[in-house]
DRENDO-1510 file (C-alpha; in Angstrom, 1 decimal, always signed):
<recs>
REC; n; res; u; v; w
REC; 1; MET; +0.0; +0.0; +0.0 .
REC; 2; PRO; +2.5; +2.7; +1.0 .
REC; 3; ASN; +4.9; +4.4; -1.5 .
REC; 4; ASP; +7.7; +6.9; -1.3 .
REC; 5; THR; +5.7; +10.0; -2.3 .
REC; 6; PRO; +5.1; +12.7; +0.3 .
REC; 7; VAL; +2.3; +11.7; +2.6 .
REC; 8; ALA; -1.0; +13.5; +2.8 .
REC; 9; CYS; -1.9; +14.0; +6.5 .
REC; 10; ARG; -4.9; +15.4; +8.3 .
REC; 11; THR; -5.0; +15.8; +12.1 .
REC; 12; ARG; -7.6; +16.7; +14.6 .
REC; 13; ALA; -7.9; +16.9; +18.4 .
REC; 14; TYR; -11.1; +16.9; +20.4 .
REC; 15; ARG; -11.6; +17.6; +24.1 .
REC; 16; ASP; -15.1; +16.8; +25.6 .
REC; 17; GLY; -16.6; +16.6; +22.1 .
REC; 18; VAL; -15.2; +20.0; +20.9 .
REC; 19; VAL; -12.4; +20.4; +18.3 .
REC; 20; ILE; -9.6; +22.1; +20.0 .
REC; 21; ALA; -6.8; +21.8; +17.3 .
REC; 22; GLU; -6.6; +20.8; +13.7 .
REC; 23; GLY; -3.8; +20.5; +11.1 .
REC; 24; PHE; -1.0; +20.1; +13.7 .
REC; 25; PRO; +2.0; +18.0; +13.0 .
REC; 26; ILE; +2.0; +14.2; +13.9 .
REC; 27; ALA; +4.9; +14.9; +16.3 .
REC; 28; ASP; +2.5; +16.9; +18.4 .
REC; 29; VAL; +0.2; +13.9; +19.0 .
REC; 30; SER; +1.7; +12.7; +22.1 .
REC; 31; ASP; +1.4; +16.3; +23.6 .
REC; 32; HIS; -2.4; +16.1; +23.1 .
REC; 33; LEU; -2.7; +12.5; +24.4 .
REC; 34; ALA; -1.1; +13.6; +27.6 .
REC; 35; ASP; -4.6; +15.1; +28.4 .
REC; 36; PRO; -6.8; +12.1; +29.4 .
REC; 37; ALA; -9.9; +14.0; +28.2 .
REC; 38; CYS; -8.4; +14.6; +24.7 .
REC; 39; THR; -9.1; +12.4; +21.5 .
REC; 40; VAL; -6.9; +12.6; +18.5 .
REC; 41; TRP; -7.6; +11.5; +14.9 .
REC; 42; PHE; -5.2; +11.7; +12.1 .
REC; 43; ASP; -5.5; +10.4; +8.6 .
REC; 44; LEU; -2.6; +9.2; +6.3 .
REC; 45; CYS; -2.8; +8.6; +2.6 .
REC; 46; SER; -0.2; +6.3; +1.1 .
REC; 47; PRO; +2.4; +6.7; +3.8 .
REC; 48; SER; +6.0; +5.5; +3.4 .
REC; 49; PRO; +7.5; +2.8; +5.7 .
REC; 50; ALA; +9.6; +5.4; +7.5 .
REC; 51; GLU; +6.5; +7.5; +8.3 .
REC; 52; LEU; +4.7; +4.4; +9.5 .
REC; 53; ALA; +7.6; +3.7; +11.8 .
REC; 54; ALA; +7.4; +7.2; +13.3 .
REC; 55; ILE; +3.8; +6.7; +14.0 .
REC; 56; SER; +4.3; +3.4; +15.5 .
REC; 57; GLU; +6.9; +4.8; +17.8 .
REC; 58; GLU; +4.6; +7.7; +18.7 .
REC; 59; LEU; +1.6; +5.5; +19.7 .
REC; 60; GLY; +3.3; +2.3; +20.5 .
REC; 61; LEU; +1.7; +0.2; +17.7 .
REC; 62; HIS; +2.5; -3.5; +17.3 .
REC; 63; GLU; +4.9; -4.4; +14.6 .
REC; 64; LEU; +2.6; -7.0; +13.2 .
REC; 65; ALA; -0.1; -4.4; +12.7 .
REC; 66; VAL; +2.3; -2.1; +11.0 .
REC; 67; GLU; +3.4; -4.9; +8.7 .
REC; 68; ASP; -0.1; -5.5; +7.7 .
REC; 69; VAL; -0.4; -2.0; +6.5 .
REC; 70; LEU; +2.8; -2.3; +4.4 .
REC; 71; HIS; +1.3; -5.5; +2.8 .
REC; 72; ASP; -1.7; -4.4; +1.0 .
REC; 73; ARG; -4.9; -6.5; +0.1 .
REC; 74; GLN; -5.5; -7.6; +3.6 .
REC; 75; ARG; -8.6; -9.6; +4.3 .
REC; 76; PRO; -11.3; -7.3; +6.2 .
REC; 77; LYS; -10.5; -8.2; +9.8 .
REC; 78; LEU; -10.2; -7.0; +13.4 .
REC; 79; ASP; -7.0; -7.8; +15.3 .
REC; 80; VAL; -6.8; -7.3; +19.1 .
REC; 81; TYR; -3.5; -6.2; +20.6 .
REC; 82; ASP; -2.6; -5.3; +24.1 .
REC; 83; SER; -2.5; -1.5; +23.5 .
REC; 84; HIS; -4.7; -1.0; +20.5 .
REC; 85; LEU; -7.0; -2.6; +17.8 .
REC; 86; PHE; -6.3; -3.0; +14.2 .
REC; 87; LEU; -8.9; -3.0; +11.5 .
REC; 88; ALA; -8.7; -3.5; +7.7 .
REC; 89; VAL; -11.8; -2.5; +5.8 .
REC; 90; TYR; -12.6; -1.7; +2.1 .
REC; 91; ALA; -14.4; +1.3; +0.6 .
REC; 92; VAL; -15.9; +0.2; -2.8 .
REC; 93; ALA; -17.1; +2.1; -5.8 .
REC; 94; PRO; -17.7; +1.3; -9.5 .
REC; 95; ASP; -14.6; +1.7; -11.7 .
REC; 96; PRO; -15.5; +4.5; -14.2 .
REC; 97; ASP; -13.2; +3.0; -16.8 .
REC; 98; GLY; -13.8; -0.7; -17.0 .
REC; 99; GLY; -16.9; -1.1; -15.1 .
REC; 100; LEU; -15.4; -3.4; -12.6 .
REC; 101; LEU; -15.3; -3.0; -8.8 .
REC; 102; ASP; -12.8; -0.5; -7.5 .
REC; 103; SER; -11.9; -1.0; -3.8 .
REC; 104; THR; -9.7; +1.1; -1.6 .
REC; 105; GLU; -8.1; -0.5; +1.5 .
REC; 106; ILE; -8.4; +1.5; +4.8 .
REC; 107; ASP; -6.4; +0.4; +7.6 .
REC; 108; ILE; -7.4; +1.6; +11.1 .
REC; 109; PHE; -5.5; +1.8; +14.4 .
REC; 110; VAL; -7.8; +2.2; +17.4 .
REC; 111; THR; -6.3; +3.2; +20.9 .
REC; 112; ARG; -8.2; +4.5; +24.0 .
REC; 113; GLN; -7.6; +8.1; +22.9 .
REC; 114; ALA; -6.5; +7.9; +19.2 .
REC; 115; LEU; -8.0; +6.9; +15.9 .
REC; 116; VAL; -5.5; +6.5; +13.0 .
REC; 117; THR; -6.7; +5.9; +9.5 .
REC; 118; VAL; -4.3; +4.8; +6.7 .
REC; 119; ARG; -5.8; +5.0; +3.2 .
REC; 120; GLU; -4.4; +3.0; +0.2 .
REC; 121; ASN; -5.2; +6.0; -2.1 .
REC; 122; ASP; -7.2; +9.2; -2.3 .
REC; 123; ARG; -10.3; +7.6; -3.9 .
REC; 124; PHE; -12.1; +7.3; -0.7 .
REC; 125; ASP; -13.6; +10.6; +0.3 .
REC; 126; ILE; -12.4; +11.2; +3.8 .
REC; 127; ASP; -14.0; +14.7; +3.8 .
REC; 128; ALA; -17.4; +13.1; +3.7 .
REC; 129; VAL; -16.6; +11.3; +7.0 .
REC; 130; VAL; -15.3; +14.5; +8.5 .
REC; 131; LYS; -18.5; +16.2; +7.5 .
REC; 132; SER; -20.6; +13.5; +9.1 .
REC; 133; TRP; -18.6; +14.0; +12.4 .
REC; 134; ASP; -19.3; +17.7; +12.3 .
REC; 135; THR; -22.9; +17.1; +11.6 .
REC; 136; ASN; -23.4; +14.7; +14.5 .
REC; 137; HIS; -21.1; +16.7; +16.9 .
REC; 138; ASN; -23.5; +16.0; +19.9 .
REC; 139; LEU; -22.0; +12.4; +20.0 .
REC; 140; ALA; -18.5; +13.6; +19.7 .
REC; 141; ARG; -18.1; +13.4; +23.6 .
REC; 142; TYR; -17.9; +9.6; +23.2 .
REC; 143; GLY; -14.5; +9.9; +21.7 .
REC; 144; VAL; -12.7; +7.2; +19.6 .
REC; 145; GLY; -15.9; +5.0; +19.6 .
REC; 146; TRP; -17.9; +7.8; +17.9 .
REC; 147; LEU; -15.1; +8.6; +15.3 .
REC; 148; LEU; -14.8; +4.9; +14.5 .
REC; 149; HIS; -18.5; +4.6; +14.0 .
REC; 150; GLY; -18.6; +7.5; +11.5 .
REC; 151; LEU; -15.8; +5.9; +9.4 .
REC; 152; LEU; -17.4; +2.4; +9.3 .
REC; 153; ASP; -20.8; +4.0; +8.7 .
REC; 154; ALA; -19.5; +5.7; +5.6 .
REC; 155; VAL; -17.6; +2.6; +4.3 .
REC; 156; VAL; -20.7; +0.3; +4.8 .
REC; 157; ASP; -23.1; +3.0; +3.3 .
REC; 158; GLY; -20.8; +2.9; +0.2 .
REC; 159; GLN; -21.2; -0.8; -0.1 .
REC; 160; PHE; -25.0; -0.6; +0.5 .
REC; 161; GLU; -25.4; +2.0; -2.3 .
REC; 162; LEU; -23.3; -0.1; -4.7 .
REC; 163; ILE; -25.4; -3.2; -4.0 .
REC; 164; GLN; -28.5; -1.2; -4.7 .
REC; 165; ALA; -27.0; -0.1; -8.1 .
REC; 166; PHE; -26.2; -3.8; -8.9 .
REC; 167; ASP; -29.8; -4.6; -8.0 .
REC; 168; GLY; -31.0; -2.1; -10.5 .
REC; 169; GLN; -28.7; -3.6; -13.2 .
REC; 170; VAL; -30.0; -7.1; -12.5 .
REC; 171; GLU; -33.6; -5.9; -12.9 .
REC; 172; GLU; -32.7; -4.2; -16.3 .
REC; 173; MET; -31.2; -7.5; -17.4 .
REC; 174; GLU; -34.3; -9.4; -16.4 .
REC; 175; GLU; -36.5; -7.1; -18.5 .
REC; 176; ARG; -34.2; -7.4; -21.6 .
REC; 177; LEU; -34.1; -11.3; -21.1 .
REC; 178; PHE; -37.7; -11.6; -22.5 .
REC; 179; ASP; -37.4; -9.2; -25.4 .
REC; 180; ASP; -38.1; -10.4; -28.8 .
REC; 181; LYS; -34.7; -9.3; -30.0 .
REC; 182; PRO; -31.9; -11.9; -29.2 .
REC; 183; LEU; -29.3; -10.8; -26.7 .
REC; 184; GLY; -25.8; -10.2; -28.0 .
REC; 185; ARG; -22.3; -10.3; -26.9 .
REC; 186; GLU; -22.6; -7.0; -25.1 .
REC; 187; TRP; -25.3; -8.3; -22.8 .
REC; 188; GLN; -23.2; -11.4; -22.0 .
REC; 189; GLN; -20.1; -9.3; -21.2 .
REC; 190; GLN; -22.3; -7.1; -18.9 .
REC; 191; ALA; -23.6; -10.2; -17.2 .
REC; 192; PHE; -20.2; -11.6; -16.6 .
REC; 193; ALA; -18.8; -8.2; -15.3 .
REC; 194; LEU; -21.8; -7.9; -12.9 .
REC; 195; ARG; -21.4; -11.5; -11.5 .
REC; 196; LYS; -17.7; -10.8; -11.0 .
REC; 197; ASN; -18.5; -7.5; -9.2 .
REC; 198; LEU; -21.1; -9.3; -6.9 .
REC; 199; VAL; -18.5; -12.0; -6.0 .
REC; 200; ASP; -15.9; -9.3; -5.2 .
REC; 201; LEU; -18.3; -7.1; -3.1 .
REC; 202; ARG; -19.5; -10.2; -1.1 .
REC; 203; ARG; -15.9; -11.2; -0.5 .
REC; 204; LEU; -15.3; -7.7; +1.1 .
REC; 205; ALA; -18.7; -7.3; +2.8 .
REC; 206; LEU; -19.0; -10.8; +4.4 .
REC; 207; PRO; -16.1; -10.5; +6.8 .
REC; 208; MET; -17.4; -7.1; +7.9 .
REC; 209; ARG; -20.1; -8.9; +9.9 .
REC; 210; GLU; -17.5; -10.3; +12.1 .
REC; 211; VAL; -15.6; -7.1; +12.4 .
REC; 212; VAL; -18.6; -5.0; +13.6 .
REC; 213; ASN; -19.9; -7.8; +15.7 .
REC; 214; SER; -16.6; -8.0; +17.5 .
REC; 215; LEU; -16.4; -4.3; +18.1 .
REC; 216; LEU; -19.7; -4.6; +20.1 .
REC; 217; ARG; -18.0; -6.9; +22.6 .
REC; 218; ARG; -17.9; -5.2; +26.1 .
REC; 219; ASP; -14.4; -6.5; +26.9 .
REC; 220; LEU; -13.0; -4.3; +24.1 .
REC; 221; HIS; -14.3; -1.1; +25.7 .
REC; 222; VAL; -14.5; +0.7; +22.4 .
REC; 223; VAL; -18.3; +1.1; +22.1 .
REC; 224; GLU; -20.0; +2.8; +25.0 .
REC; 225; PRO; -23.6; +1.9; +25.7 .
REC; 226; PRO; -25.1; +5.1; +24.1 .
REC; 227; LEU; -23.2; +4.1; +20.9 .
REC; 228; VAL; -24.5; +0.5; +20.7 .
REC; 229; PRO; -27.6; +1.3; +18.7 .
REC; 230; TYR; -25.5; +3.2; +16.1 .
REC; 231; TYR; -23.2; +0.2; +15.7 .
REC; 232; GLN; -26.1; -2.2; +15.5 .
REC; 233; ASP; -27.4; -0.1; +12.6 .
REC; 234; VAL; -24.1; -0.5; +10.9 .
REC; 235; TYR; -24.2; -4.2; +11.6 .
REC; 236; ASP; -27.7; -4.4; +10.1 .
REC; 237; HIS; -26.5; -2.8; +6.9 .
REC; 238; VAL; -23.5; -5.2; +6.7 .
REC; 239; LEU; -25.9; -8.2; +6.9 .
REC; 240; ARG; -28.3; -6.7; +4.3 .
REC; 241; VAL; -25.3; -6.1; +1.9 .
REC; 242; SER; -23.9; -9.6; +2.3 .
REC; 243; GLU; -27.3; -11.2; +2.0 .
REC; 244; TRP; -28.3; -9.1; -0.9 .
REC; 245; ALA; -25.1; -9.9; -2.8 .
REC; 246; ASP; -25.8; -13.7; -2.3 .
REC; 247; SER; -29.3; -13.3; -3.6 .
REC; 248; LEU; -28.4; -11.3; -6.6 .
REC; 249; ARG; -25.6; -13.6; -7.4 .
REC; 250; ASP; -28.0; -16.5; -7.4 .
REC; 251; LEU; -30.6; -14.5; -9.4 .
REC; 252; LEU; -28.0; -13.6; -11.9 .
REC; 253; GLY; -27.1; -17.4; -12.3 .
REC; 254; ASN; -30.8; -18.1; -12.9 .
REC; 255; ILE; -30.9; -15.4; -15.6 .
REC; 256; ARG; -27.9; -16.9; -17.3 .
REC; 257; GLU; -29.5; -20.4; -17.2 .
REC; 258; THR; -32.7; -19.0; -18.6 .
REC; 259; HIS; -30.8; -17.2; -21.4 .
REC; 260; LEU; -29.2; -20.4; -22.4 .
REC; 261; THR; -32.7; -22.2; -22.3 .
REC; 262; GLN; -34.0; -19.4; -24.5 .
REC; 263; GLN; -31.2; -19.9; -26.9 .
REC; 264; GLY; -31.9; -23.7; -27.2 .
REC; 265; TYR; -35.6; -22.9; -27.6 .
REC; 266; ARG; -34.9; -20.5; -30.4 .
REC; 267; LEU; -32.5; -22.9; -32.2 .
REC; 268; ASN; -35.3; -25.6; -32.1 .
REC; 269; THR; -37.8; -23.1; -33.6 .
REC; 270; VAL; -35.4; -22.3; -36.3 .
REC; 271; MET; -34.8; -26.0; -37.0 .
REC; 272; LYS; -38.5; -26.7; -37.2 .
REC; 273; ARG; -39.0; -23.9; -39.6 .
REC; 274; VAL; -36.1; -25.0; -41.8 .
REC; 275; SER; -37.4; -28.6; -41.7 .
REC; 276; SER; -41.0; -27.4; -42.7 .
REC; 277; ILE; -39.7; -25.3; -45.6 .
REC; 278; ALA; -37.6; -28.3; -46.8 .
REC; 279; ALA; -40.6; -30.6; -46.7 .
REC; 280; ILE; -42.6; -28.1; -48.7 .
REC; 281; ILE; -39.9; -27.7; -51.3 .
REC; 282; ALA; -39.6; -31.6; -51.5 .
REC; 283; VAL; -43.2; -31.9; -52.9 .
REC; 284; PRO; -42.7; -29.9; -56.1 .
REC; 285; THR; -39.3; -31.5; -56.5 .
REC; 286; MET; -40.9; -34.9; -56.3 .
REC; 287; VAL; -43.8; -34.0; -58.7 .
REC; 288; PHE; -41.6; -32.3; -61.3 .
REC; 289; GLY; -38.9; -35.0; -61.0 .
REC; 290; PHE; -41.6; -37.6; -61.7 .
REC; 291; TYR; -43.1; -35.8; -64.7 .
REC; 292; GLY; -39.6; -35.2; -66.0 .
REC; 293; GLN; -38.9; -38.9; -66.7 .
REC; 294; ASN; -38.3; -39.7; -70.3 .
REC; 295; VAL; -41.1; -42.2; -70.6 .
REC; 296; PRO; -44.7; -41.8; -71.5 .
REC; 297; TYR; -47.1; -40.9; -68.7 .
REC; 298; PRO; -50.8; -39.9; -68.7 .
REC; 299; GLY; -51.2; -36.4; -70.0 .
REC; 300; SER; -47.7; -36.4; -71.5 .
REC; 301; GLN; -47.2; -33.6; -74.1 .
REC; 302; GLN; -50.8; -32.6; -73.3 .
REC; 303; PRO; -52.2; -29.4; -71.5 .
REC; 304; ILE; -53.9; -31.7; -69.0 .
REC; 305; GLY; -50.6; -33.1; -67.8 .
REC; 306; PHE; -49.2; -29.6; -67.1 .
REC; 307; TRP; -52.4; -28.6; -65.1 .
REC; 308; THR; -52.5; -31.9; -63.2 .
REC; 309; SER; -48.9; -31.4; -61.9 .
REC; 310; THR; -49.5; -27.8; -61.2 .
REC; 311; VAL; -52.6; -28.3; -59.1 .
REC; 312; LEU; -51.1; -31.4; -57.4 .
REC; 313; THR; -48.0; -29.2; -56.4 .
REC; 314; VAL; -50.1; -26.3; -55.1 .
REC; 315; VAL; -52.6; -28.5; -53.1 .
REC; 316; ALA; -49.8; -30.5; -51.5 .
REC; 317; CYS; -47.7; -27.4; -50.6 .
REC; 318; THR; -50.8; -25.7; -49.2 .
REC; 319; GLY; -51.7; -28.7; -47.1 .
REC; 320; LEU; -48.2; -29.0; -45.6 .
REC; 321; TYR; -48.2; -25.3; -44.9 .
REC; 322; TRP; -51.5; -25.3; -42.9 .
REC; 323; LEU; -50.3; -28.6; -41.2 .
REC; 324; PHE; -47.1; -27.0; -40.0 .
REC; 325; ARG; -48.9; -23.8; -38.9 .
REC; 326; LYS; -51.4; -25.8; -36.9 .
REC; 327; LYS; -48.5; -27.6; -35.1 .
REC; 328; ASP; -46.8; -24.2; -34.6 .
REC; 329; TRP; -43.8; -25.2; -36.6 .
REC; 330; LEU; -44.2; -22.1; -38.7 .
</recs>
């Protein structure tokens, strides 16, 4: 995740739910944490290993947690250490270029007085999280638990909005499935990409149930009783996203099977029509072939012979046509 480019950092300090400082250097974090009533948040975007080492020393972070940040694509999880918690979550959004799922890893360190967010890149809008904190400032007195809730709520809401968009795409594909016009390669590519996105989203959302449920444990002392309903709301959204992804994936599989069944039905219909036309053409071929023999036959070289063959051909073809129409072969 980290790189060697200059790190983008945002810092904030709260005391009793009120912002007392903002934009201060990370080196001043320990000064604010010396006050037991103070809560600190700072955000890093693509930090370098040296910068992570400085933060680890400042907050006393476990080396294994810091190592997880250095190695990207962690599974969504919650690790419990003696002095802090470590969370790995993913914000998701549709890729504007290829239409596939675009995920951004967010690593979170949680101590008694500090919340540290480490973003893989700047595609996750941290400003929206800060805005939600400022909007619900009446809960700021609950410190780190309140800050963590705002961040997780934004991540899960993004997943929920995306699964709603996927549901709309599945409904559109269902409607197109029964159109008279056959579905082409574009539809098949869209169905494949959507199924892949659903699998990826489920892979990121399903472990979030365990993460949020673990945070509600009283022995972790992260979620104070007044915040429990807010975390339960996040947990409910996580359940809905994972269950919704499962149902849409199954529904998309049924749509694909129905599409294959329709293709087989259309092929059978075409074969019936071709066979019916071939049978109709075989009648005049037989009649004309018979009358084309180089032997005398009734009506040979007489007008009656011509009219007999013509009437016989028309009657036979018309009879076959109506027979095939009655059997719905044409």
